[in-house]
C-alpha positions as CSV (number, residue, x, y, z in Angstrom):
1,M,26.3,-62.6,41.0
2,L,22.9,-64.4,41.0
3,E,19.7,-62.3,40.9
4,L,18.1,-64.9,43.0
5,R,14.7,-64.2,41.1
6,P,11.7,-64.5,43.6
7,N,9.2,-67.1,41.9
8,C,9.1,-69.9,39.6
9,E,8.2,-68.6,36.1
10,C,5.8,-71.6,35.2
11,C,3.4,-71.8,38.4
12,D,4.4,-68.8,40.0
13,K,5.3,-70.5,43.1
14,D,7.4,-68.2,45.8
15,L,11.1,-69.0,45.8
16,P,12.5,-67.1,48.6
17,P,16.6,-66.8,48.8
18,A,16.8,-70.0,51.0
19,A,14.3,-72.2,49.0
20,T,15.9,-75.7,48.3
21,E,13.5,-76.6,45.6
22,A,14.8,-73.5,43.3
23,R,16.0,-74.4,40.0
24,I,17.9,-72.4,37.5
25,C,19.4,-72.8,33.8
26,S,22.6,-71.0,32.9
27,Y,20.8,-67.9,32.2
28,E,19.3,-67.9,35.7
29,C,15.5,-68.9,34.4
30,T,14.0,-69.9,37.7
31,F,11.7,-72.8,38.1
32,C,10.6,-75.0,41.2
33,A,11.9,-78.4,41.4
34,D,8.1,-79.9,40.8
35,C,7.6,-77.8,37.4
36,V,11.4,-78.6,36.2
37,D,10.6,-82.5,37.0
38,N,6.9,-82.8,35.8
39,I,6.4,-80.1,33.4
40,L,9.8,-78.9,31.7
41,H,11.3,-82.5,32.0
42,N,14.7,-80.5,32.7
43,V,14.5,-78.3,29.5
44,C,14.6,-74.9,30.0
45,P,11.6,-73.4,27.9
46,N,13.4,-70.3,27.2
47,C,17.2,-71.7,26.2
48,G,16.7,-75.2,26.0
49,G,19.4,-76.0,28.5
50,G,19.2,-78.0,31.9
51,F,18.8,-77.3,35.4
52,V,20.7,-77.1,38.7
53,P,19.6,-76.2,42.2
54,R,20.0,-73.0,42.9
55,P,22.9,-72.0,45.3
56,I,21.5,-70.5,48.8
57,R,23.1,-67.1,49.5
58,P,24.1,-66.7,53.1
59,V,22.1,-64.5,55.3
60,G,25.2,-63.8,57.6
61,E,27.8,-61.9,56.5
62,Y,31.0,-64.7,56.9
63,R,32.9,-62.3,54.6
64,Q,32.8,-58.8,54.5
65,G,30.6,-57.6,51.8
66,D,29.0,-60.9,50.9
67,S,26.0,-61.8,52.3
68,L,22.0,-61.4,51.4
69,A,21.8,-58.2,53.5
70,I,24.6,-56.6,51.3
71,S,23.3,-58.3,48.0
72,P,19.3,-58.8,48.4
73,A,17.6,-61.0,46.2
74,G,15.7,-59.8,43.2
75,T,12.1,-58.8,43.4
76,K,10.9,-58.8,39.7
77,R,8.6,-61.7,39.2
78,R,8.9,-63.3,35.8
79,H,6.5,-65.5,33.9
80,L,6.8,-67.8,31.0
81,R,6.5,-66.2,27.6
82,F,5.0,-69.4,26.4
83,T,1.9,-71.5,26.7
84,L,1.9,-74.7,28.3
85,D,1.5,-76.4,25.0
86,E,4.5,-74.8,23.3
87,V,6.4,-75.7,26.5
88,A,5.3,-79.5,26.4
89,A,6.3,-79.7,22.5
90,F,9.5,-77.8,23.0
91,S,10.6,-79.9,25.8
92,V,9.4,-83.3,23.7
93,T,12.3,-82.3,21.3
94,L,15.2,-82.1,23.8
95,R,14.3,-84.0,26.7
96,E,16.1,-87.3,25.7
97,T,19.2,-85.4,24.9
98,P,21.4,-84.6,28.2
99,P,21.9,-81.3,28.8
100,E,25.8,-81.3,28.4
101,Q,25.1,-82.7,24.6
102,R,22.6,-79.9,23.7
């Protein structure tokens, strides 16, 4: 199950569980859509993968045991371990290659 991390790792914007602007890579690195589009250029600075919209976990328990109340979102905030200059240099090397070909 997805951790649903609480913030953008780049700009630290809050991304609550229902945030439609949250984007994740296959390792669940989490960023806001603005950073993905304008800073990262759809290149995860941690793994080099691409991003997709993060799914929204239902608040209500429509199936027994499955809901935000039963499986709450993560609370540990994460931050980039790279400088923005390092992120930009890394992005340049991969952003012209579609994620499915990286």
